[in-house]
C-alpha positions as CSV (number, residue, x, y, z in Angstrom):
1,M,-275.2,51.3,169.8
2,Q,-273.1,50.9,173.1
3,R,-270.2,52.7,173.8
4,D,-267.1,52.8,175.8
5,L,-267.0,56.7,177.8
6,P,-264.0,56.9,180.1
7,F,-266.0,59.6,182.4
8,D,-268.0,56.1,183.6
9,A,-271.4,58.2,184.2
10,S,-273.3,54.9,185.5
11,A,-270.9,54.7,188.1
12,L,-271.9,58.1,190.1
13,V,-275.1,56.8,190.6
14,A,-275.2,55.1,193.7
15,G,-278.1,52.5,194.8
16,P,-281.3,53.2,197.2
17,D,-278.7,52.1,200.0
18,D,-275.5,52.6,198.8
19,G,-275.3,56.0,200.0
20,P,-274.0,59.2,198.9
21,P,-272.9,58.9,195.0
22,A,-269.2,58.8,194.4
23,R,-267.4,62.3,192.9
24,Q,-265.4,62.5,189.8
25,R,-262.6,65.5,189.3
26,V,-262.5,66.6,186.0
27,R,-260.9,69.8,185.4
28,T,-263.8,71.6,183.1
29,V,-267.7,71.3,182.7
30,W,-269.9,73.1,180.0
31,I,-273.2,73.1,180.4
32,S,-276.3,75.6,178.4
33,D,-279.8,75.2,178.1
34,L,-281.2,74.4,181.2
35,H,-284.1,76.1,180.5
36,L,-284.8,76.5,184.4
37,G,-288.3,77.9,184.7
38,T,-290.2,75.3,182.2
39,P,-291.8,71.9,182.9
40,G,-288.9,70.9,180.6
41,C,-285.7,71.3,182.2
42,Q,-285.0,67.8,184.0
43,A,-283.8,69.5,187.7
44,G,-283.5,66.6,189.1
45,A,-281.2,64.9,186.7
46,L,-279.2,68.3,186.7
47,L,-278.8,68.0,190.5
48,D,-277.6,64.6,190.0
49,F,-274.7,65.4,187.8
50,L,-274.0,68.5,190.0
51,R,-273.5,67.1,192.8
52,S,-271.0,64.0,191.0
53,V,-268.7,65.9,189.2
54,D,-266.0,68.3,190.8
55,C,-264.3,70.8,188.6
56,E,-262.0,73.8,189.0
57,T,-264.4,76.2,186.3
58,L,-267.8,75.8,185.3
59,Y,-269.1,77.7,182.2
60,L,-273.2,78.3,181.9
61,V,-273.0,78.5,178.1
62,G,-276.3,80.4,178.4
63,D,-279.8,79.7,178.8
64,I,-279.3,78.8,182.4
65,I,-283.1,80.2,182.9
66,D,-285.6,80.6,180.5
67,G,-287.0,84.3,180.9
68,W,-289.7,84.1,177.9
69,Q,-291.2,81.3,179.1
70,L,-291.4,82.9,182.5
71,R,-292.6,86.3,181.1
72,R,-295.8,84.4,179.8
73,Q,-296.3,82.4,182.8
74,W,-294.9,81.9,185.8
75,Y,-293.7,78.6,186.5
76,W,-290.6,77.7,189.7
77,P,-290.7,74.8,191.0
78,Q,-288.4,74.4,194.3
79,A,-285.9,71.7,191.9
80,H,-285.6,74.8,189.8
81,N,-284.5,76.7,193.2
82,D,-282.0,74.1,194.4
83,V,-280.2,74.0,191.1
84,V,-279.7,77.2,191.6
85,Q,-278.5,77.5,195.1
86,K,-276.6,74.0,194.2
87,L,-274.4,76.4,191.7
88,L,-274.0,78.9,194.0
89,R,-272.9,76.2,196.5
90,K,-269.7,75.9,194.1
91,A,-268.6,78.8,193.4
92,R,-268.6,79.2,197.5
93,K,-266.5,76.3,197.8
94,G,-263.8,77.7,195.5
95,T,-265.0,76.7,191.8
96,R,-264.8,79.1,189.2
97,V,-268.3,79.5,188.0
98,V,-268.3,81.8,184.4
99,F,-272.1,82.6,183.3
100,V,-272.1,83.5,179.1
101,P,-275.7,84.6,178.7
102,G,-278.1,83.5,175.8
103,N,-281.2,84.5,174.4
104,H,-283.3,83.0,176.7
105,D,-282.1,84.8,179.5
106,E,-280.6,87.7,177.4
107,F,-281.8,90.1,180.2
108,A,-278.1,89.2,182.2
109,R,-276.5,90.5,179.2
110,R,-276.7,94.1,180.7
111,Y,-274.6,92.7,184.0
112,V,-271.5,91.5,181.8
113,D,-268.8,92.3,184.0
114,H,-270.2,91.6,187.3
115,N,-270.0,89.3,189.9
116,F,-273.1,87.9,191.7
117,G,-272.6,85.1,194.7
118,G,-269.6,84.3,192.9
119,V,-270.6,84.1,189.6
120,D,-268.8,85.8,186.5
121,V,-270.9,87.0,184.1
122,V,-269.2,87.5,180.5
123,E,-270.4,89.1,177.1
124,D,-268.3,85.3,175.9
125,C,-264.5,84.4,176.8
126,M,-261.7,82.4,176.2
127,H,-260.9,79.2,177.9
128,V,-257.2,77.3,176.9
129,T,-257.4,73.7,178.2
130,A,-254.4,71.6,179.7
131,D,-252.6,70.9,176.4
132,G,-252.7,74.6,175.1
133,R,-255.6,75.0,173.2
134,R,-257.8,78.1,172.9
135,L,-261.6,77.3,173.3
136,W,-264.0,80.6,172.2
137,V,-266.7,80.0,174.6
138,T,-270.2,82.0,173.4
139,H,-273.8,80.6,173.9
140,G,-274.6,80.8,169.7
141,D,-277.5,82.7,169.3
142,H,-275.7,85.6,167.7
143,F,-275.1,82.8,164.7
144,D,-279.2,81.9,164.4
145,G,-280.8,83.9,161.3
146,V,-283.6,84.0,163.1
147,I,-283.0,85.0,166.2
148,Q,-281.1,87.9,164.6
149,C,-283.9,89.1,161.6
150,A,-286.9,87.6,162.5
151,K,-287.0,87.5,166.6
152,W,-291.1,87.4,166.3
153,L,-290.8,84.3,164.3
154,A,-288.2,82.7,167.5
155,Y,-290.9,83.3,170.0
156,V,-293.5,81.4,168.1
157,G,-290.9,78.5,167.3
158,D,-290.6,78.5,171.0
159,S,-293.5,78.2,171.4
160,A,-294.0,75.6,169.1
161,Y,-291.3,73.9,170.6
162,E,-292.8,73.5,174.4
163,F,-295.8,72.2,172.7
164,T,-294.2,69.0,171.0
165,L,-292.7,69.0,174.6
166,R,-295.8,68.7,176.5
167,V,-296.9,66.0,173.2
168,S,-293.5,64.0,173.5
169,R,-294.7,63.8,177.7
170,H,-298.1,62.4,177.1
171,V,-296.9,60.2,174.5
172,N,-294.0,58.9,176.7
173,S,-296.3,58.4,179.5
174,L,-298.4,56.1,177.2
175,R,-295.3,54.2,176.2
176,A,-294.1,53.7,179.7
177,R,-297.4,52.0,180.5
178,V,-296.5,49.4,177.5
179,G,-293.0,49.5,178.4
180,L,-291.9,50.9,175.7
181,P,-288.5,53.2,176.4
182,Y,-288.4,57.0,176.0
183,W,-288.8,58.5,172.7
184,S,-288.3,61.9,172.2
185,L,-290.2,63.3,169.4
186,S,-288.4,66.7,169.0
187,R,-285.6,64.8,168.3
188,Y,-287.0,62.6,165.9
189,L,-288.3,65.9,163.7
190,K,-285.1,68.0,163.9
191,L,-283.0,64.6,162.0
192,K,-285.8,64.2,159.6
193,V,-287.1,67.4,158.4
194,K,-284.3,68.3,155.6
195,R,-284.5,72.3,156.9
196,A,-283.5,71.3,160.6
197,V,-280.7,69.1,159.7
198,S,-279.5,72.1,157.6
199,Y,-280.2,74.6,160.3
200,V,-277.8,73.1,162.1
201,S,-275.3,72.4,159.6
202,D,-275.5,76.0,159.3
203,F,-275.0,77.0,162.2
204,E,-272.0,74.6,163.1
205,N,-270.1,76.2,160.5
206,A,-270.9,79.6,161.3
207,V,-269.5,79.4,164.9
208,A,-266.4,77.1,163.6
209,R,-265.6,80.2,160.9
210,E,-266.1,83.0,163.7
211,A,-263.7,81.1,165.8
212,R,-261.4,81.1,163.8
213,A,-261.3,84.6,162.8
214,R,-261.1,85.4,166.5
215,G,-257.6,83.1,166.0
216,A,-259.1,80.3,168.4
217,D,-258.6,76.0,167.8
218,G,-261.7,75.8,168.5
219,V,-265.3,76.8,169.8
220,V,-267.5,75.5,173.1
221,C,-271.3,76.6,172.1
222,G,-275.0,76.1,173.3
223,H,-277.8,77.0,172.0
224,I,-279.6,74.2,169.3
225,H,-279.9,71.6,171.9
226,H,-277.5,68.6,169.8
227,A,-274.6,67.8,171.6
228,E,-271.5,67.7,169.2
229,L,-268.0,67.1,169.6
230,R,-266.1,66.9,165.8
231,M,-263.6,68.8,163.9
232,I,-264.8,71.4,161.2
233,D,-262.2,72.3,158.5
234,G,-259.8,71.7,161.3
235,L,-261.0,73.6,164.1
236,L,-262.7,71.4,167.0
237,Y,-266.5,72.4,167.5
238,A,-267.6,71.4,170.6
239,N,-272.2,71.9,171.8
240,D,-272.6,70.3,174.8
241,G,-276.1,70.0,174.3
242,D,-279.2,70.8,176.9
243,W,-280.8,69.9,179.8
244,V,-283.8,69.4,178.5
245,E,-283.8,66.9,176.8
246,S,-280.9,64.8,175.9
247,L,-279.2,65.9,179.6
248,T,-275.8,66.2,178.1
249,A,-272.2,67.7,179.1
250,L,-269.4,68.8,177.8
251,V,-265.8,68.0,180.3
252,E,-262.7,68.2,180.1
253,H,-260.0,65.5,181.9
254,D,-256.7,66.8,183.2
255,D,-255.1,65.9,180.4
256,G,-256.8,68.9,178.5
257,R,-258.9,65.8,176.6
258,L,-262.5,66.8,175.9
259,E,-265.5,64.7,176.1
260,I,-269.4,64.8,175.9
261,V,-271.2,62.8,179.0
262,D,-274.6,62.0,178.4
263,W,-276.3,62.0,181.8
264,S,-279.0,59.5,180.3
265,A,-277.0,56.6,180.1
266,A,-276.7,56.3,184.2
267,G,-280.1,55.1,183.3
268,R,-281.9,58.3,183.7
269,E,-285.8,58.2,182.7
270,V,-284.9,60.4,179.8
271,A,-283.9,59.8,175.5
272,P,-281.2,57.3,174.9
273,P,-278.0,58.3,173.6
274,S,-277.6,59.8,170.6
275,P,-275.5,58.0,167.6
276,V,-274.5,61.3,166.1
277,V,-272.6,62.4,169.6
278,P,-269.0,61.0,170.0
279,A,-268.4,60.0,173.5
280,V,-264.6,61.2,172.6
281,L,-262.3,63.8,170.8
282,P,-258.3,62.2,170.8
283,A,-255.9,64.4,171.9
284,P,-255.0,67.7,169.1
285,A,-253.7,67.2,165.9
286,P,-249.5,67.5,165.6
287,A,-251.0,70.5,163.4
288,L,-252.9,72.3,166.7
289,R,-249.9,71.5,168.8
290,A,-247.7,73.7,166.8
291,A,-250.1,76.4,166.2
292,D,-250.5,76.4,170.5
293,G,-246.9,77.5,170.2
């Protein structure tokens, strides 16, 4: 289904003779679930995105480095190092970079309230949009019952997910040879398995309830690799997706308008845009504005 994206990702892609890509400025960018240190990380596309956008604040919303995978087997190609260097370079050049650790990089939680290379490490935080809405920023793993109650099962699930990604890569290699587009096996399974769909819904509702309890107008999170931007009982729920399959980010424009950017729409070699991800959420309803004072 064709969608009109105010953030024109395709316009940022330079051809072979076009020189460096154009740059677009936004107020804020949220990215999460990069999973640097795993073969599934789409580091090349992520670098393209980071080079093509400037922002005042960049939030790294957890699972930036996959400590679980690195403990099992070391994997760190040059492209992953380039991503880290790009993030640090943005911090040096004046972008406020905020890192909210997730469960895969939980080792960084011992450094909360520290600053490394211009990157602030926080447990969670509150972001105020240009139009006055307060958004609670958290990775979201604390609202995952498997992570909290049966971590061994989470490790098993992580291994199964990596296996699914490997199978998906082989399947898509064959599909490419016969001229078929990319197809995400794990996304298909998530959407088809009722328990997975129920898990996503339960997670979204739990995070939204906690954001309301904290007095926020909305929440920005990651963790479940499912980009979403919608209202839940009058509260804004935003998930910025991941950079393993969907290649999505959440951005805030200068007027406070929020949008999910699907970088795969720029012609990347990844899954096509998911029809369940809305492109833009309109400005807040009058009731929300009034609540902001």
